[in-house]
N, C-alpha and C positions, 0 to 999 in steps of 0.2 A: 442243409442248402442244396436246392435242386433247380435245375434249369426248367422253366415253365415250358408247357407244351407248346409247338409251333402254331397250331390252330385251334381256336377254342369252338366247343359246341356253343349254338346262338345262345344267347341268355347268360352265358357265364361272364362275370366281371374278369376284363382283360386289360383295363388301363386306368389310371387315375390322373388327373390333370388340375392344375391350379392357375388362375388367372389373376394378375395382382397390379398394384400400380409401381412398386419399387422391385423390380426385377433382380437387380443386383444385390440389394439389401436381402431380399428373399432366398436367393441362392446361398448367400452367406449363412443365413440361419440354418438351413438344412443342411448345408455342407458339415457345419459344425455338430448339429444334432445327430445326423445319421451317416456322415462320412460321405456323401455324395459328391461326385464330380458330375460335370456337365458337358454336353455336346450340344451341336446345332440340332433343330428341327425344323419342320415345315413353317413358313411364316406367312402363309395365305391370310390369316387372321392377326398379323403383328408379330413383334419378336417372340420366339420361342425356344425353349431348350429341352432337351431331354436330359433326366438325372440318370447317373450311371454308377453301378457298383462293380468293380473289377470288370468294367468294360460292358456290362450287361444292363440294359434299359429297364428301370424300374418306375418312373413317373414323368411327367411333364410339367413345366412351369411356362407360362407366358405372360405377356405384359399388356394390360389395358391402355387404350388410347387415353390421353390427358383428360378428354372432354367425356370420358364415359365413367359413370359412378354406379358400378354393379356391386351386388353384395359379394364378398370375397370368400369363397368356398371351395373346397375341393370336390371335384365331379367324378363319379364313378361312371365308367365306360362299360355297356354291355355288348358282347359280341353278337354279330350278325353276318349272314352270308349275302344280305341284300338290304342295304341301308334304306333305299327307296321304298321298298314293299314293307320294311319294318315301319317307316315313317308313316305310311298309308294306315297300318294296321293300329299304330299309335292313336292316330287321329280318329278311327272309327271306333275306337274303345274309350273315348272321352279324354284321351291326352292331348296335350299340345305340342307342336313341334315349333321351336322358337328360332333355329338357326339350322340352315341346310335341308335337305342333305346336300353336302358338297365334297369336292375333292381336296384332299390336303396332299397336294403335290403327287408324287407317286407312293407315298406312304399307306394311302387307303381313303376311304369314303366315309364320312361322319355326318352326324346331326346331333342337335342338343336340343332334348325334349324334357316335358314335365308331366308327370301323372294326374289322374283327377284331383289329388290332394293338394298339387303344386309343388312336390319335391321334383327338382331338376336331375336329370340323369343324361349321359351321352350314349350314343350307338355307335359302334365302330366296325366298318367293313374293311377286313384287312387286306392288305396288298404286300408292299415292301416291308411296312411295319405291323408286326403281328400283335403288339402290346407288351405287357411286361415280359420279360424273359428269364426273370429270377426269382426264385420263391424260397421262403423259409429263413433267409439270413436276416440279421438286423437291417434295418432300414428298407425292408421291402414290405409291400402292401400284403397283409396276412387275412384280411376279412373286410368284406362290405356290408354294412346293415341301414337299412331304412328306418329312420326314427320317425314316426307319425302319430296321428291321435288314435286312430284304431285299425286294426289290420284287415277286418273281414272284407271290407270294400274294395281296398286297394290290391288286395291279394287277388281278386277276381281279374282286375286290369292286368296286372304282370302274368298272371296264368294264361289270358287270353293272348296277350302279345308275345310271349316267349316259350308258352307251353310247360312252364314249371310244374312240378309236383309240390304241394305244401304239406308240412308236417307241423300241426299247432302243439304248443304246451298247454296241456289241459290244466288250467288252473283259474279259479274265481277273480284273482287279483293280479294276474300276470299274463299280458295279452302279447304272445310272441309266437311267430311262425318262421320254419325254416324253409328255404327254397331249394328244391332238388333238381338236379338234371341228371338222367340215366342213372337215378339211384344215388347219386353223390350230392352233398350239401354244397352250395355254392355261395349263397347269400342268406340273409334273414330279414324279417319285418318285426319291428319292436313298436308296439302301440302304447304310447305313455300318457294318452288323455290330456288331462289340464295341466299335467306337467311339461307339456311342450311350450318352449318359450315362444312368446308373440313375435319377438323380432327375429326369429329364425323360421318358424314354420316347419313343415314336414321337410326333410333332407335325408340325403345319403351320407352316413358316416364312413369314413375310411379307417381302418386300424392299421397300424404299422408295427411291424415286430420290432422288439429292443431287446438287449442283452439283460437290461437290469431297469425295471419300471420305476423304481424310486430314483435312481441316478438320472434317468432321462427327463424325468418330470422336473427335478431340481435344476437340470441344464436348461429346460424350456424357459424357466423363470429368469436364470441368469442371462439368457441370450435376447430377452426383452419380450418374450411371450408370457403367456397367462396359464395358470394350472386352475382349470375349471372345476375338476372333481378328482381329489387326490387319489393317489394310489389305494388300490382296494383289490380284494380277491375275488374272482369271477370263476364260473366253470370253465372257461378257457383258458385262464390263466391270470396273472396279475395285470391290473388295467388302471390307466388315468385317462381322462379327457383333459385336453389342453388346446390352446390356441397359438398360432403364430403371431409376430409383431403386427400383421395387417388384419388379424382377427379371423383368419380360417380355422375352424375348429377340426380336429382329429382325435383320435384314440391312439394311445401307445399301449403295447400288449407284450409281456413276456409270456409266451405261450407255455402251457403245461405239457411235458413230455407225452408223447402219444404211444 
């Protein structure tokens, strides 16, 4: 368990956030699953709380207006030193900016964008709120991965916007690239071709650390969620893909010892 760095290199995943219809019900689900407690967050876009572990902020959950019917999904936020400039670069490189840039009180400045393939992500210019402040403990985000059709085109977009170096897995049947900043892996791109579900499309996937993947997957089902892909071994540890009661998909992972 470590405290995360105070300010991230631009392009580093720094926060994850979920906007739902039933805020209280969703809080109860994640409190039971991850042991999260909650504190108030900025409410410029509606009711919003921050999830806490031991008083450290790890994620955000907000509430949709009753008349809004948007896909329920976890959103990965990438750090920036200048949200307005990054938004302009996103547009210039073929992406779309759907919300903002706008101020979230004194917490920081943000925007919601999508890449040329349609995957939604956020950008965050930190002020009082730097993002996730705890890493490695169960219930914390441990990895972020873009699931898309193929990685070569979209990799060029993220390289142009955030300056990533990419390292590809050389394989005839596995389309996977890791994004690096200053020599350190920070996220990945996974091309799944026709296996990409039509009703989801390209999307960023949040991985959360758990103490026991099998127990956590069983608990997801008991709490009203779904196990979409049962626990299995992966190079990074034992993982399972699940969904919460409103359908937000995420991956739980018990990381291998490093």
